[in-house]
Structures are given as structure tokens and as C-alpha cells.
N, C-alpha and C positions, 0 to 999 in steps of 0.2 A: 502495498500500502502506499501511493504517494501520498503519506500526509501533509507536506508544503502544498502543495498542492491545492491539494482539496480545504486547506482551510486559508489558501489566497483565495477561492473560489465565494468561501461561505464566511465571511470574515467574519458577520455578525455573532454569528455561531462558534465563533473561535471558543470559549471556556468549555462547550461539550461535545467538541472535535477535539482538545487537548485531555477532554477524560475519556474521551472514546480510546484514543489514541494510546492511553497509560494502559487500559484495562485488556487491552487488544495485543499490546506485547506481554502481558502477564498470563493471560489465559493462552497464547501462543507458547508461550514458554512449558508451561504446564504440561501441553499437550505433546511435544517434543519429546517430553520425559518419559511418555506412556510407549512400553513394550508393544510393538505392532508385529507379529508375526506374519508369516504368507501364508494365502490360506492353502488350505491340504489338497482342496479342488477349485477347480477355478470359478472364478466369480460369478453371476449371473448378473446382469445389468437389474431386474427388476426383483432382486436377493437384497441389494447390499444397504440399501434407505433401511428396510425393515429391522436386518439384523445386525445394525451397529449397536455397541455397547453403551446404550443409554445409560444404563444407573452409572457406571464407571465415572461418564461425562457429568454426568449431574453433580456427581462426587466431587468431581474436578475442579468444578463451576462453584461450588459451596466454598471449597480451599478460597478460591480466588477471591471470590464476596467478601467472605472476613479480614482477609488481608486488606482488600479498598475501600469496602465500604465499610465493614464492623456487624454483629453481628448474622442473623441469617437474610438470607433475600424474602420468606413470606411469599414465595410461590413458590406449588411442585415444577421444579427444573426439568425432570425427567420427563413429565408431559409436557413443557412449552419445548427441549427439544426436539420433543418425536414431532408437535405439532410445525416447528420450525420449520424441519426435514423434510415433512410431506406436504409443505405450502399450503396447510390447512388454517381455519381460523383459531385463533387462539382462544383459551379459556377466555367467562368473560371477566374470572375474579384478577388476572392477569393487565387486564385492558390499563387500566392507571398507570403500571410501571413499562409498560412495554418499550419506549423507548431507550430506557435503561436495559433492562432486560435483553436489546436486542445487540447492544453492545459487547454482552460475554456470550450469548446465542453463536452468534455470528461464526468469531473467531474460533469458539471450540468445532464446530463441525466442518468449516471450511479446512482445518489444521489436521484433524484429524482425516477427514476425507482423504482429501489430497496427498498425506504418508501412506494412505491405503492404498490409493491407484499407483502413486509410488513402488511400490513392492507385489504388486498385485495382478498390472495392468498387461495385456496379454497383446499377441500380434491382431486376433481376432479383434482386439478394440483401437489398438494403431489404426485399419484401416478400414475403420466403420464410417458407413457413409445416412446415420438415421438420423429420424427427424430427435429425437431422442439421444443422451449421453450415453453413448456407448459403454461405458462404465459404471454410473450409477443410476441411468432411468430417469434423470432427471430432465425438463423440458429446460431448452435456453432462453435468455433473456434477452440474450448479445447476439451478435455475428462481425466477424472481422473480414471487409474485401480488401483484396489488393489486384492486382491484374492480370494473376492466374486464375485467383480462385474464391471462395466463401468459407470461410470457416466461423460455423457459429463455437459459442463458451458456453460451456458449463460454470455458474459462479459457487455451485457445492465443492465438485471435487478438483478445479482447476483444469480438467478434459476442455482441448479445440478440438475438431474433429471437421471433415470438410463438408459440405452440403450445398446441393446445387442451387445458381443465384434466384430460379425461380418457381418457388414453391415454398407453402406452409411447411414449419417444421413440426407442428401442432396436433393437424389434422391433415396431411399431404394433399393439400390442396393445389395444384398449376395452373389452376386459368388466367391467364394475367388479367382479365378482364374483372375480377374479382377478389385481387390483392392488388394493394396502392401502396404509395409512400406520400408520406410530410414530413418538412423539416418544423423547426423551431427556430425564431429568429433569435440571433446570438450565440448560437451554438453551431462552428465550423464543421464539418467533416462530419456529422451525425443523422442519419432521419428514422423514422418511423417506419418500418413496414407493415402495417394492417393486413388482415385478414377477413375479408367479410363474410366468409362460409361459416367459420368458428368463433369469430369476431378476437381471437389473439392479437399481440404485438412481439412486434422483435425490434431492436435497439440494432441499428447498420454501422460501423465504423467505419470509414472510408479511407483507408491510409495510406492513400493516393494524396487527400489533399490534410489529415492529419499526424503528427505523431502523436500514437498511441500509446500510453504505459500499459499496466498491467490492467487486467480486465477489471478489478475489482477497483480499481481507482477509477477508472473508467464511466464506471456505471456509477457510480456517486457524482461525479461532475456532470453528470448527461442527469441528473435526478429530475429535471425541468420538462424533460420528452417523458418520461414515466407519468408528473401528472398529467399534461397535456393530452395523454394516450387513454389517459386513467379517464380523463374530462369528455374528450368525445365516444366514451363507451366501451371500450377496449379491455381484455382482461390482461 
């Protein structure tokens, strides 16, 4: 994560960004200390998320919470981790603390999954061209276009893989008449691709026009595009 770039972009949120940066570093360090052995058998994309050690990750987060925040988080961290990983709504009792909670959940999930992928990714995942992540099965929110190809990006495990330029990764629609784009003023080299069939959207970064950083940083720097897509009713 390029925290300095994020801080420059959102100067009015400098305090929250500094807090998130500190939490991210502490959680990442704890997760790096976990033992993640290679799996005995090849992992199935549909089986990765359900089989994660949520109880262990929740314990890691409780330790970091106690160190940085003091006391107990007051929420069911295991339940919150499962909701985050599955992209499901959070329990109602967690809504008030959601912003702070996400500062802990995100680095725990992304850090663990990235290490899991490094140890277990096989050649079948490396050459895949599916709509969902060929390693963890998560649907992408971003794509990077170059002169030669388009690569989708998984924000959970960090995997990037090739996909056709004209096509919706969510539903497989490849009818150019029901696929479209729009841009947001002030954000260069990025546009939203939307699908009128399934109503999902994808942020597309043109690497020929924009010097892109890592996917996590670019995702945060382009939050205005997410807001615009949701205002238009896209998922």
C-alpha cells in the first residue's frame, strides 16, 4: 500500500489514514508470523474461502486490538471475517463500528490469502482466464489494461489473470450493446465498465495512460468511481 499517496489524495482524512496505516502494519506483521503449510491436495477456488482459519485470524485480530485499542473489540470478529471474505452484509450490531473494524479485517484477510496463494498456486491457476479469481474464487473489482491484454485483479488474494476485453466477468455477457463505460471527471486513466445484464461494474485502469501502483492502493485512490457506479445502481 502506498499510504503517502492515499494521504495526499484524502488530506481531510489524514488522521483516519494514519490510524489505518498503523493497524495495517501491526496486523500484517502478526499474519506473517503464522505458519501456513502447503496444502496436501490442490486447492479448489470454491473451497478456499470457506476453509480459511477464521478462528485463528480472529484471535490474531483480538491481540492486535488489545495492543492498539485496548480492551475487547465488542464484536464477533470471526463472524465479521466470514462476512468480509464472502462479501456479505455485516451483522447489524457491527454497523456502528464498521469503519474501524474494516481497518483490521482487510489486512488480516488479504495478508493471509496472499501467503496461502504463494504456497499453493499451481500452473492451472497461473494460466486461467475465468471471470472469478482462479485461486480463491472471488469476483474482481478491478482490471488493468495494457497494449497487449487485460488483467483482472483479486483484491483478496492479490492474484492477477488475463481476461478478454469485451466481456463481463460476473455473468459472462459479451454483447457490446449491453456493456458500456463511463468516466468520472478528475480521475485520469480509469473508467467504469458496467454490464446492463447483471448490473455489476468493474474499474478499468489503463496502464498506457496512468502510472499504476499496487491494486490495493489504486482501489482506494479511485473510490469516487465506486460511489458513482453505485449511484447509477450498479453492484
